[in-house]
C-alpha positions in Angstrom: -39.0 1.5 91.7 -38.5 5.2 92.2 -35.3 6.6 90.6 -33.3 9.0 92.7 -32.4 12.4 91.2 -28.7 13.0 90.7 -26.8 15.8 92.4 -23.5 17.3 91.5 -21.9 19.9 93.8 -18.5 20.5 95.3 -15.9 22.8 96.7 -12.7 24.3 95.5 -9.8 23.0 97.7 -8.6 26.5 98.7 -7.9 25.4 102.4 -9.7 23.8 105.3 -13.4 24.2 105.5 -14.9 26.7 108.0 -18.1 27.0 109.9 -19.6 29.0 107.0 -19.2 26.0 104.8 -20.6 23.8 107.6 -24.0 25.6 108.0 -24.1 26.9 104.4 -23.5 23.7 102.5 -22.1 20.7 104.3 -24.9 19.9 106.7 -27.3 20.1 103.8 -25.1 17.7 101.7 -25.2 15.2 104.5 -29.0 15.2 104.5 -29.1 15.0 100.7 -27.2 11.7 100.7 -30.4 10.0 101.8 -32.6 11.2 99.0 -30.3 11.7 96.0 -27.5 10.0 94.1 -24.7 12.4 95.1 -21.5 13.3 93.4 -19.3 15.6 95.5 -16.5 17.2 93.5 -13.2 18.4 94.9 -12.8 21.0 92.1 -9.0 21.4 92.0 -9.0 22.7 88.4 -11.2 25.6 89.5 -8.5 26.7 92.0 -6.2 27.6 89.0 -8.6 30.3 87.8 -7.6 32.5 90.7 -4.5 31.0 92.2 -2.4 29.3 89.5 0.8 30.7 91.0 0.8 28.4 94.0 0.6 24.9 92.8 2.3 23.6 96.0 -0.9 24.4 98.0 -3.3 22.3 96.0 -2.4 18.7 97.1 -2.4 19.5 100.8 -5.7 21.4 100.5 -7.3 18.5 98.8 -6.6 16.3 101.8 -7.8 19.0 104.2 -11.1 19.4 102.4 -11.6 15.7 102.2 -10.9 15.2 105.9 -13.4 18.0 106.7 -16.1 16.4 104.5 -15.8 13.0 106.1 -15.7 14.5 109.6 -19.1 16.2 109.1 -20.7 13.1 107.7 -20.1 12.8 103.9 -20.2 9.1 103.5 -18.2 7.5 100.7 -20.5 4.4 100.9 -23.5 6.6 100.0 -21.9 9.2 97.7 -19.1 9.5 95.2 -16.3 11.8 96.1 -14.5 12.8 92.9 -11.2 14.6 92.2 -12.0 16.8 89.3 -8.5 16.9 87.6 -8.3 13.1 87.6 -11.1 12.8 85.1 -10.2 14.4 81.7 -13.8 14.7 80.7 -14.2 17.8 82.9 -11.7 19.8 80.9 -12.7 18.2 77.6 -16.4 18.9 77.9 -15.7 22.4 79.1 -13.7 23.0 75.8 -16.6 21.7 73.7 -19.3 23.6 75.6 -17.2 26.8 75.2 -18.1 26.7 71.5 -21.7 27.2 72.3 -21.5 30.4 74.3 -20.3 33.9 73.4 -17.7 36.0 75.2 -20.3 38.7 75.8 -22.5 36.2 77.6 -19.7 35.2 79.9 -18.8 38.7 80.8 -22.4 39.2 82.1 -22.0 36.5 84.8 -22.0 38.6 88.0 -19.1 36.7 89.7 -16.7 37.4 86.9 -16.1 41.1 87.5 -16.7 40.7 91.3 -13.9 38.2 91.6 -11.5 40.2 89.4 -12.0 43.3 91.5 -12.0 41.6 94.9 -8.8 39.6 94.2 -7.1 42.5 92.3 -6.1 40.3 89.4 -6.0 40.8 85.7 -8.8 38.3 84.6 -7.6 35.4 82.6 -9.4 33.3 80.0 -9.7 30.7 82.6 -11.5 33.0 85.0 -13.8 34.2 82.2 -14.7 30.6 81.3 -15.0 29.5 84.9 -18.8 29.1 84.5 -18.4 26.9 81.4 -16.1 24.5 83.4 -18.7 24.6 86.2 -21.4 23.7 83.6 -19.2 20.9 82.3 -18.8 19.6 85.9 -22.6 19.3 86.2 -23.5 18.0 82.7 -20.7 15.5 82.6 -22.6 13.4 85.2 -26.0 14.2 83.7 -26.9 15.8 87.1 -30.5 17.0 87.2 -30.2 18.8 90.5 -27.7 21.3 92.0 -27.8 22.6 95.5 -27.3 26.4 95.3 -27.7 29.6 97.3 -29.9 32.3 95.6 -26.8 34.2 94.6 -25.5 31.2 92.6 -28.6 30.9 90.4 -27.0 33.0 87.5 -24.2 30.4 87.3 -26.7 27.6 87.1 -28.7 29.4 84.5 -25.7 29.2 82.1 -25.6 25.4 82.7 -29.2 25.2 81.7 -28.6 27.4 78.6 -25.7 25.2 77.5 -27.7 22.0 78.0 -30.6 23.5 76.0 -28.3 24.8 73.2 -26.6 21.4 72.9 -29.9 19.5 72.9 -31.3 21.8 70.2 -28.3 21.8 67.9 -27.6 18.0 68.0 -30.0 15.8 69.8 -31.6 15.6 73.3 -28.7 14.6 75.6 -28.5 16.6 78.8 -31.1 17.3 81.5 -31.5 20.9 82.3 -30.3 21.0 85.9 -32.6 22.5 88.5 -31.5 24.5 91.4 -32.2 23.2 94.9 -32.3 26.4 96.9 -30.7 26.4 100.3 -32.9 27.9 103.1 -29.8 28.6 105.2 -28.6 32.2 105.0 -24.9 32.7 104.4 -23.0 33.2 107.6 -21.1 36.5 107.9 -17.4 36.6 108.7 -16.2 37.4 112.2 -15.3 40.9 111.0 -18.8 41.5 109.5 -17.4 41.1 105.9 -18.1 38.1 103.6 -16.6 35.0 105.2 -13.5 34.1 103.2 -10.3 32.4 104.2 -8.2 35.0 102.5 -9.8 37.7 104.8 -8.7 35.9 108.0 -12.3 36.1 109.3 -13.2 32.4 109.5 -13.4 29.7 112.2 -12.0 26.6 110.6 -13.4 23.2 111.5 -9.9 22.1 112.4 -9.3 25.1 114.8 -8.6 24.2 118.4 -11.0 25.3 121.1 -8.5 27.9 122.2 -8.1 29.3 118.7 -11.9 29.4 118.3 -12.4 31.2 121.6 -9.7 33.8 120.7 -11.5 34.5 117.3 -14.9 34.8 119.0 -13.6 37.2 121.6 -12.2 39.4 118.8 -15.4 39.4 116.8 -17.0 42.5 115.4 -20.1 43.6 117.4 -22.1 46.9 117.4 -19.7 49.8 116.7 -22.2 52.3 118.1 -22.2 50.7 121.5 -19.5 52.2 123.7 -20.5 50.8 127.2 -22.0 47.5 128.3 -25.2 49.3 129.5 -25.7 51.1 126.2 -28.7 49.8 124.1 -27.3 47.7 121.2 -28.2 46.6 117.7 -28.9 42.9 117.2 -29.5 43.1 113.4 -26.3 42.9 111.4 -24.3 41.8 114.5 -22.3 38.7 113.8 -22.4 37.6 117.5 -26.1 37.1 117.3 -26.0 35.6 113.8 -23.7 32.9 115.2 -25.9 32.4 118.3 -28.8 31.8 116.0 -26.8 29.3 113.9 -25.1 27.3 116.7 -26.9 27.9 120.1 -29.5 25.1 120.5 -31.2 27.0 123.4 -33.4 29.4 121.4 -35.1 30.8 124.5 -31.7 31.8 125.8 -30.8 33.5 122.4 -34.1 35.5 122.4 -33.4 36.6 126.0 -29.9 37.7 125.0 -31.3 39.8 122.2 -33.8 41.5 124.5 -31.2 42.2 127.1 -28.8 43.5 124.5 -31.3 45.9 123.0 -32.0 47.2 126.5 -28.3 47.5 127.5 -28.6 44.8 130.1 -25.7 42.5 128.9 -22.2 43.1 127.7 -20.4 41.9 124.7 -17.8 40.0 126.7 -20.5 37.8 128.4 -22.2 37.2 125.0 -18.9 36.2 123.4 -17.8 33.9 126.2 -21.1 32.0 125.9 -20.8 31.9 122.1 -17.3 30.5 122.2 -18.6 27.7 124.5 -21.5 27.0 122.3 -19.4 26.8 119.1 -16.8 24.6 120.7 -19.5 22.2 122.0 -21.1 22.1 118.5 -17.8 21.4 116.8 -16.4 19.0 119.3 -17.6 15.7 117.7 -16.6 16.9 114.3 -13.1 17.8 115.5 -12.7 14.4 117.2 -13.7 12.6 114.0 -11.4 14.8 112.0 -8.4 14.1 114.2 -8.9 10.4 113.7 -9.4 10.8 109.9 -6.4 13.1 109.2 -4.1 10.8 111.0 -4.6 8.2 108.3 -3.7 10.0 105.0 -3.4 6.7 103.0 -7.0 5.9 103.9 -8.0 9.4 102.6 -6.3 8.8 99.3 -7.9 5.4 99.0 -11.4 6.9 99.5 -10.7 9.6 96.9 -9.3 7.1 94.4 -12.4 4.8 94.9 -14.9 7.6 94.4 -13.1 8.9 91.3 -12.8 5.4 89.8 -16.5 4.9 90.4 -17.3 8.2 88.6 -15.0 7.6 85.6 -17.3 5.3 83.6 -20.2 7.8 83.9 -17.9 10.6 82.6 -16.5 8.4 79.8 -20.0 7.4 78.6 -21.1 11.1 78.5 -18.0 12.1 76.5 -18.5 9.2 74.0 -22.1 10.4 73.5 -21.2 14.0 73.1 -18.4 13.4 70.6 -20.5 11.2 68.5 -23.3 13.8 68.3 -21.0 16.7 67.4 -19.2 14.7 64.7 -16.1 13.6 66.5 -15.4 9.9 66.4 -14.5 8.6 69.9 -13.8 5.1 68.5 -10.6 6.2 66.7 -7.6 5.8 68.9 -4.1 6.9 68.0 -1.4 4.6 69.4 
């Protein structure tokens, strides 16, 4: 009997999921449920690395993220949905793995300085060690596969280094996780910057059709195009990136591109069509989401069940790790 590979991936609960998450990760996760044993992590501990001053937001955001996941097709019967902070092994393994990596190595992780600069914060020890906690998330479940974008490969490489270091120092224990590269390009924000909730440039899965239409009509287009009959640039234009991602009529999209380059179609017409396309695409997701979010107790039951199912796996890993590094997991202090 063929054994499925095991995947660990997840999101920080920083707010409702948006269409960038949908095409960038979520639709791929739904497909992976058929071919892998999947652990989907709601990584609430990771939120504290950049937003520890607003604890009141975390609980609500956990529910929002879970509702979005279920609405797009994450199936708790086929995957384990896990709340990170409810399993102590995440923090405990992160502490132990931190002994195996230098500060200098962590400062070379590209996202460390980028996040500190982008968020205008003084970097904490938690932010510096964020990749170690991320590695612990993966290794705690002995995951051998991690879906990533190409820009996330440096993070995964640290997980591989830590697995290798542990295996060499003590005994073969962890698989070296392999990246499963996404072929979907990252969707740009409506203002042509990186799509990020804090920038106000996203379209959330929970947005109403009216909110979506308003956001689309205010989208960035070609700043060099003054009049509707001026030739325009398709490349680097979010309106066309979104048409490519959501418009099922590819012939129509190619015709729009040709007309735009030749100054034969205006931005308003393109945006109106795009708003309709996105709302059609999101309609079944929004309907399911409305049904799901109306039953918060069911959401908590799903999260509890997934976390409970993951707990024995995490506990077994921690017992193995402690034994191999000389700590005795059998001794309990009452």
